[in-house]
N, C-alpha and C positions, 0 to 999 in steps of 0.2 A: 775386200769383202765384197760377195755375189750382189749385184742388182736385184735380184730376187728377194734375197732377205732383206736388203734395205728397204725396198717399199712394205714387205709385210712389217716392218717396224714403224713405218709411217704410217699405213692404215690402221694400226692398233689402234685402237680407242684409249683417247687419253683418262685417267681416273676424275672422276666429278671431283672439281678444288672444294672444300670446305667453306662455307661463308663464315668469314672472319667477324662480321660486325657482332656485337653485344648483344642478346637475348631480354636484357634486364632492362627493367622500365626503372625510369627517373620517380624521382616525390610528384612531379606533376600529372604522371602515369602518361609520359610521352616513351617511346623508344630511345635507350641508352643508342648514342652515335660512335662510343667508342668501339676499337677492336676487341677483339677476343681475345685473351691472353691465356686463358686454361680453356683448350679443349676437351669437348662432349666427354662428360662422365659416364658410367652405370646410371641412367635414371636422372642425368642432369641435362642441362644445358650451357652450350658454350658462353661465357660472359667474359667482360674485361677483371682488370684487378679489382675496381673497387667495388665490383660485385660477386668477388669470388665467393663470399659465404652465402650464394642464393642460388650455386649450380644443383644442390643435392636437392632444394624444395622445389620442386615442380606441380605443376597442376595442368588443368585443361581446360579451354574457352567452352564456355556453356551459352555461347549464346545459341539461340533458336531458329535455326535457317526457314528454306523450304521444305513442305512434306517431314514438319517436326523433326529435322534432324539438326544435329547440333555443330557448333564449329570444329571441338576437338582441337582444337591447334595447340599444341605445346606450348606452355608460356609457366615464366615462374609465377608462385603462387601467390595469389593477393585475395583479398575480400572479395572485390567485385567479379575474380574471377572470367577476366575478357580481356581478348588480346587488343592489340590497339585498333585494328582495325574495325571493331566492333564495340568500342570502347564506351560507344552512348547507348546501346541497349537497353533497354530495362529489365532486371530479373526480379525475382521473388526476392524480399527483407531475407538478409542471413541471418537474424536472430529468430527467422518462423521456423528454420529447419530446425532447430534446435528440442530437446523435450520440454513438455510444459513447465515441469517440476525445474526445468534449470532457469526457462526462462521469469517463472516466480521470485529464483533467488536472485536473479540477476536485477527485478525491479524492485529487491527489497534490500539490495546492497546499496542503490541508487538513493533509495526513500529513508536510508535509516536515518539521516540527521533532522529529516522533519518528524517521525514515529513520536514525537515527544510534545509536540505543541504545534500548534496551527502558524504559520508563518507566512508572511506577503508571499504577494506574488510574483515578485520579481526576482524571489530566490530562486524558485522552480518553474523560472520561463523556462531555460532548458529542458527541462524533464516532461514539461507539454508540447515543446514541438515533438520531441521525438515520440509521443504518443500518439499525434498526429500525424504520422507514418504511415500506418493503414488501422482500420475499423480494429481487427484483432488485438492488435498492441494497444489500441486504446482502451477495449474491454479489459483487457488480460490487466495491463496498469494500474485502471482507475476500480478494478475489482480489489488489489490489492493497498492500494491509496486510501481505499475505505473500510478496507478491513483492517488495518492497522493505527490508522489512527483514530482520535478520539473525538468527537463532535461534544465538544463541552454547551451548555444552554442553561445561561442563567437566566431565573424569575424572578420579578420581582411585581409590586403592586401596578405600576404605570409603564413598566419596559418589560422589554424580553429582547437578549443579547444570545447570538448564535453565530458561534464562531468568531468570540469578542465583537461582533458589528451587532449594532441598535437596530433593531425591527422592528417598526410601527405597526406592523401585521404579521401576524406568522401566515406565510403563502408556500405552497408549493415547490420544491425545489434538491437542487443538487445535495445538501444537507441531509437528505433523506435517504441518501447511499448509503449512510457510511453506517459502520454494524457496531461502536461502541459510542456509546453516548455515557454524559456526564451532566444531570440534572443538579444545580445550586437553585437551591430556595431560602428565604428566612421564615417559620413559623411565625405567627403573629395571632393577636386575639381576633381578628379580623378576617379568616382566611377568603371572603368570596371574591376579590380581584387578584389574588394569585392562585387562584384554585381554578379559574376559568382559563386565566394562561395556561396550565397545567394540562386541561383538559384539550386546549385547544392541541397544545404540542402532541401529545398521546394519543390525538384522532389521526393527525397526520402521522403518526408511525405505526397505525398499526397494521399488524401484518407484514410485519419488515424486516424479519429474520434477524433479529438483533442476538448478537453474541454475548454485550457483556453491557450491564445496567448499572451505573453507580449513581445511588442518590445521596447527595449532600447535604446536608441540614446544619443551617445555624439559628440560634433565636435567643432573643435578650432574657428567654427563662433559663439558660444554662449558664448565666450569669450569676445568679442567686440561687447558691446551693440549699434551697429550703424545700422540703417536702410540698408546701404547695405548690409553687413555680413547676416544680419538676412533673408534679401529677397534671398538672396543664399542659404542659408540653406533649407528655405523653396521650394526654387525652385529645389533643388538637391532632398532632403527626396522622395518625390513622386516614385522617380525613382527606389528607393529602396523596398518601399511600393509594386511597382504593381508587383516586381517580388514575390514576397510573395503572389500573388495571387494564385500561383500556388498548393499550400498548400490543398485548396480546403473548405471544411465549418470547421466554427470554432466557437463553442458554444460562447465563449466571447474571443473577440482581445482587445487590447489597447496598446497606443504608449506612449513612455516614453520619450520626452523629458530632457537630462542632462540639468541645467544652461537655460531652456525655456528664450531666450530674450525677449517675447514678454513683459512680467512684467515689465519688467525694460525700454524699450520704450517707455510704456504705460506709466510710472511716469517722465521718461527726456525727451521723443522727441515731444509727443502730446502737452506740452502746451507751447515749446519752438517753432516750428516750424511753418510757414505760413500756411492756411487755404489749398492749393494746399498738401503740403509736407504730412501735416496732415492727408488728403485725402488718401494719396498714402499708406502711416502707416495702416491706417484702414482697407482699401479695400485689402491687404496684409494679413493681419492678418484674414479678414474675407475671405477671400479664403482657407486661408490653414482650417479654422476651417470647410469651406463648402465641403474641400477633404476630410479631415479625416472622418469627419461622415458618408461621400459616402462609403470609404474603411470600413470602420466598416461595414455599414451595408452589403456590399459585400461579405465579408467573414463572415459574420454570414450568408449569404445566400446560398453560395457556390459557389457566381458568378468566374470563372478561369480564364475569358478574362483579360486579360491585355490591360491597357488605357496607350495610348503615351501621 
C-alpha cells in the first residue's frame, strides 16, 4: 500500500468513543458506577442492566446558574430534577407546580382519616411537618383542615370544652379558624351560667364565615313525656338560640334535640286529651316549629339582633 494513503488513514480523526458509564442515579442520589450495557436510544440515556427501565425516562437538570441560565443536563427523571453536580441546589417545591384544585385533593386525601373526629397531636405530626415546608402550603393545608373538620364545643354551667379540652376561660385561638361547629349544651331551669358561656363563644366567632353550625340540645325535661315539661323546654330553648345569633351569617344551621318529646306526646297525649288540651299541644309544637324556621332563616341571612 502506498505511504501517502497510509498516512492519510493515520491522520484521519478517530470517532469519539461513547461514554460507557451508567447515567442513572442510585437510591442515595449518587451517580451509578456500573458500566452502561444498553446504548443510547431515542430520547434516552445509556444505562446499565439494573437501570434498563429508566433509559426512556429523561429530563433536564433545572438548577439555575448565572444569568438565569439553567443547567439543562440530560439526566434520568426524578422528583428533584437535579444532576449530581447540582444535587444540593434548592428548587421550588414540586407540589406548588400543581394546580390549586389538585393540591386541595391531595390534602384531602392525607386528611381523610382525620375528618371524622379530633385526633391527638402525634397522629398527624408528619402532616404538620409537611405543612411547614412553605407558607403557601401551610395556608392551603390549614384551610383544608379547618374547612373539613368539625370543632365540637361542649358548654355547661361551670365548664367549657373545646375540641375535648377543658378551657378555664374562652380565649382567641386556632379553634376560631374552623368552618364547621357543633355546640352541645343542656337546657336547664336556670340558664344564666350556660347562657353566659354561649355569649362568650358566640362573640369570639362573630363574622367567622361559618359553613355549618349544628346545635345539639339535651335536657332532663325530655325524659318526661309530659306536656308541662315539654312546654318548659320549648319556652327556654329560644333563650339559648337567641344568644347564638351573635355569630352572624351561617351557611347552614340546624338544631338537634336529644329525645325530642314531640313524637312521644303526639302518640300518647293527642288521643287521650280533650279537645282544648289537644289544641294547646298542637299550638305549642307549631309555635316551636315557627320559631325554629325563623331562627334558621335569620342565621343564614346574618341577622345579629337578639329577639326577646
